[in-house]
C-alpha positions in Angstrom: 191.9 -152.0 -89.0 191.8 -148.2 -89.0 189.7 -146.6 -86.3 187.5 -144.0 -88.0 186.0 -140.9 -86.4 182.5 -142.4 -86.8 183.6 -145.7 -85.2 185.0 -143.8 -82.2 181.8 -141.9 -81.8 179.7 -145.0 -81.8 182.1 -146.6 -79.3 181.7 -143.5 -77.2 177.9 -143.8 -77.2 178.2 -147.5 -76.2 180.5 -146.5 -73.4 178.0 -143.9 -72.2 175.0 -146.3 -72.3 176.8 -149.1 -70.5 178.3 -146.8 -67.9 174.9 -145.2 -67.2 173.1 -148.6 -67.1 173.3 -148.8 -63.3 171.0 -145.7 -63.1 168.3 -147.9 -64.5 169.2 -151.3 -62.9 169.5 -150.1 -59.3 168.7 -147.1 -57.1 171.6 -144.9 -55.9 174.0 -146.7 -53.6 174.0 -145.9 -49.8 176.4 -143.1 -48.9 179.0 -143.1 -46.2 176.4 -141.8 -43.8 174.2 -144.9 -44.1 174.0 -147.4 -41.3 174.9 -151.1 -41.6 171.3 -152.1 -41.4 170.3 -149.7 -44.2 173.2 -151.0 -46.4 172.1 -154.6 -45.9 168.6 -153.7 -46.8 169.7 -151.9 -49.9 171.8 -154.7 -51.3 169.3 -157.4 -50.3 166.6 -155.6 -52.2 168.7 -154.6 -55.2 171.5 -157.1 -55.4 170.8 -158.4 -58.9 170.2 -155.0 -60.4 173.4 -153.6 -58.7 175.6 -156.5 -59.9 174.2 -156.3 -63.4 174.7 -152.5 -63.5 178.2 -152.7 -62.2 179.1 -155.5 -64.6 177.9 -153.4 -67.5 180.0 -150.5 -66.2 183.1 -152.8 -66.3 182.2 -153.9 -69.9 181.9 -150.2 -70.8 185.7 -149.9 -70.4 186.1 -151.8 -73.7 184.4 -149.3 -76.0 185.7 -146.5 -73.8 189.2 -147.7 -74.6 188.5 -147.4 -78.3 187.2 -143.8 -77.9 190.2 -142.7 -75.8 192.6 -144.3 -78.2 191.1 -142.4 -81.1 191.2 -139.1 -79.3 194.8 -139.7 -78.2 195.8 -140.4 -81.8 194.2 -137.2 -83.0 195.9 -135.1 -80.3 199.2 -136.6 -81.2 198.7 -135.8 -84.9 197.7 -132.3 -84.0 200.8 -131.6 -81.9 203.9 -130.0 -83.5 206.9 -132.3 -84.0 208.4 -133.1 -80.6 205.2 -132.4 -78.7 204.5 -134.7 -75.8 201.1 -133.6 -74.5 199.7 -136.8 -76.0 201.9 -138.8 -73.6 200.3 -137.1 -70.6 196.8 -137.9 -72.0 197.8 -141.6 -72.3 199.2 -141.8 -68.8 196.3 -140.0 -67.2 193.7 -142.1 -69.0 195.6 -145.4 -68.4 195.6 -144.6 -64.6 191.9 -143.8 -64.7 191.0 -147.0 -66.6 193.0 -149.0 -64.1 191.4 -147.3 -61.1 187.9 -147.9 -62.7 188.6 -151.6 -62.9 189.7 -151.7 -59.3 186.5 -149.9 -58.4 184.3 -152.3 -60.3 186.0 -155.3 -58.6 185.4 -153.8 -55.2 181.8 -152.9 -56.0 181.0 -156.4 -57.2 182.5 -157.9 -54.1 180.3 -155.5 -52.0 177.2 -156.5 -53.9 177.9 -160.2 -53.3 179.0 -159.9 -49.6 176.7 -157.1 -48.2 173.3 -158.9 -48.2 174.7 -161.7 -46.1 175.8 -159.4 -43.3 176.5 -158.9 -40.5 175.7 -155.2 -40.7 179.3 -154.3 -39.6 180.7 -156.3 -42.6 178.2 -154.8 -45.0 179.0 -151.3 -43.9 182.8 -151.9 -44.1 182.5 -153.1 -47.7 180.0 -150.4 -48.7 182.2 -147.7 -47.2 185.3 -149.1 -48.9 183.4 -149.1 -52.2 182.3 -145.5 -51.7 185.8 -144.3 -50.8 187.0 -146.0 -54.0 184.4 -144.1 -56.0 185.5 -140.9 -54.4 189.2 -141.5 -55.0 188.4 -142.6 -58.6 187.3 -139.0 -59.3 190.9 -137.9 -59.0 192.3 -139.9 -61.9 189.0 -139.4 -63.8 189.3 -135.7 -63.4 193.0 -135.7 -64.5 192.1 -137.8 -67.5 189.3 -135.4 -68.6 191.5 -132.4 -67.9 194.4 -133.8 -69.9 192.2 -134.6 -72.9 190.5 -131.2 -72.7 194.0 -129.5 -72.6 194.9 -131.6 -75.7 191.8 -130.5 -77.5 192.5 -126.8 -76.8 196.2 -127.1 -77.8 195.5 -129.0 -81.1 192.0 -128.0 -82.2 191.0 -131.6 -82.5 187.6 -130.9 -80.7 185.3 -127.9 -80.7 186.5 -125.5 -78.1 183.4 -125.2 -76.0 183.5 -129.0 -75.4 187.1 -128.7 -74.3 186.4 -125.9 -71.9 183.4 -127.8 -70.6 185.7 -130.7 -70.0 187.9 -128.6 -67.7 184.8 -127.7 -65.7 183.8 -131.3 -65.5 187.3 -132.1 -64.3 186.9 -129.5 -61.5 183.6 -131.2 -60.5 185.4 -134.5 -60.2 188.0 -132.9 -57.9 185.3 -131.5 -55.7 183.5 -134.9 -55.5 186.8 -136.6 -54.5 186.7 -134.5 -51.3 183.8 -136.8 -50.2 186.5 -139.2 -48.9 187.6 -136.5 -46.4 184.3 -134.8 -45.6 182.3 -137.8 -44.6 179.0 -136.2 -43.6 176.4 -134.2 -45.6 175.9 -134.0 -49.3 179.6 -134.0 -50.1 180.2 -137.5 -48.5 181.2 -140.2 -50.9 178.1 -141.8 -52.4 176.0 -138.8 -51.7 174.8 -135.9 -53.8 178.2 -134.7 -54.9 179.0 -138.2 -56.2 175.8 -138.3 -58.2 176.5 -134.9 -59.7 180.1 -135.8 -60.6 179.0 -139.1 -62.2 176.3 -137.3 -64.2 178.8 -134.7 -65.4 181.3 -137.4 -66.4 178.6 -139.2 -68.4 177.3 -136.1 -70.0 180.7 -134.9 -71.2 181.6 -138.2 -72.8 178.2 -138.1 -74.5 178.9 -134.7 -75.9 182.3 -135.8 -77.1 180.8 -138.9 -78.8 178.0 -136.9 -80.5 180.5 -134.3 -81.8 182.6 -137.1 -83.4 179.4 -138.4 -85.1 177.8 -135.2 -86.3 180.7 -132.8 -87.0 183.4 -133.5 -89.6 187.0 -133.6 -88.5 188.9 -130.3 -88.7 190.3 -129.8 -92.2 193.8 -130.6 -91.2 192.8 -134.0 -90.0 190.2 -135.2 -92.6 192.8 -137.0 -94.6 193.8 -139.1 -91.6 190.4 -139.8 -90.0 
C-alpha cells in the first residue's frame, strides 16, 4: 500500500493527539527537585491517569513511524542522485524512536512502583525517569534538526516550518541540560522540560497540518 501525503498528515495528527494525551490524563510529573514524599503523593493520586497517558504516548510511536517514513521518502526523492542526507534522517529518527520506547518503559515502571514506596525508592525511579526524559531530548533534537535540514535541502516542506524545526531542535538541546543542572526551572521535569515537550508537539502538529492542507511541491506531486 502506498503511503499518501494525506495519510501521513492524518498519522501525524494521531501521533500528536496520543503524545499529548498525558497533559489531560495527569498533572505534570514531579521534577528532580521533588522530595520522595512528594513523589509518592503524586503517583498515588495520579497513578491511573499517568499510566494511561504514558501508554498512549507509547502507542503514538506507531502513527509517528508512518509520518517519519513518509517524510524520509520525500527527502530521499528530493535529493540529487547519490545524496545521502536521507540516511542521516533515518538514523537520527531511529535512535529517537528507540530512546522514546526506553523512556516509556521506565516511566511505566515508575508509575507502578512509586506509590508503594518507600520514599527513597519512589524518588530513585522518578529521578531516573526524569533523567531519561532529559536525555531523550538529545536524540529528539537531532531527529528534528536532521528532518529540518532535509526539508531545507530538498524543498519538501515549506521553509518556515523547516527553520522553526531548527529552533525547536535547539530548545530540545537546552532542555537536555536539565540532567546536569538539577536545580531550578532547568532541572529535568521542570519548566524547561514542559517547554521542550510543548515545542516538540507543536512542531509535529504544524508538519502534519501542512501535509493535509498544502499540496506537495510540483516536483513531487506525481509520486505523492
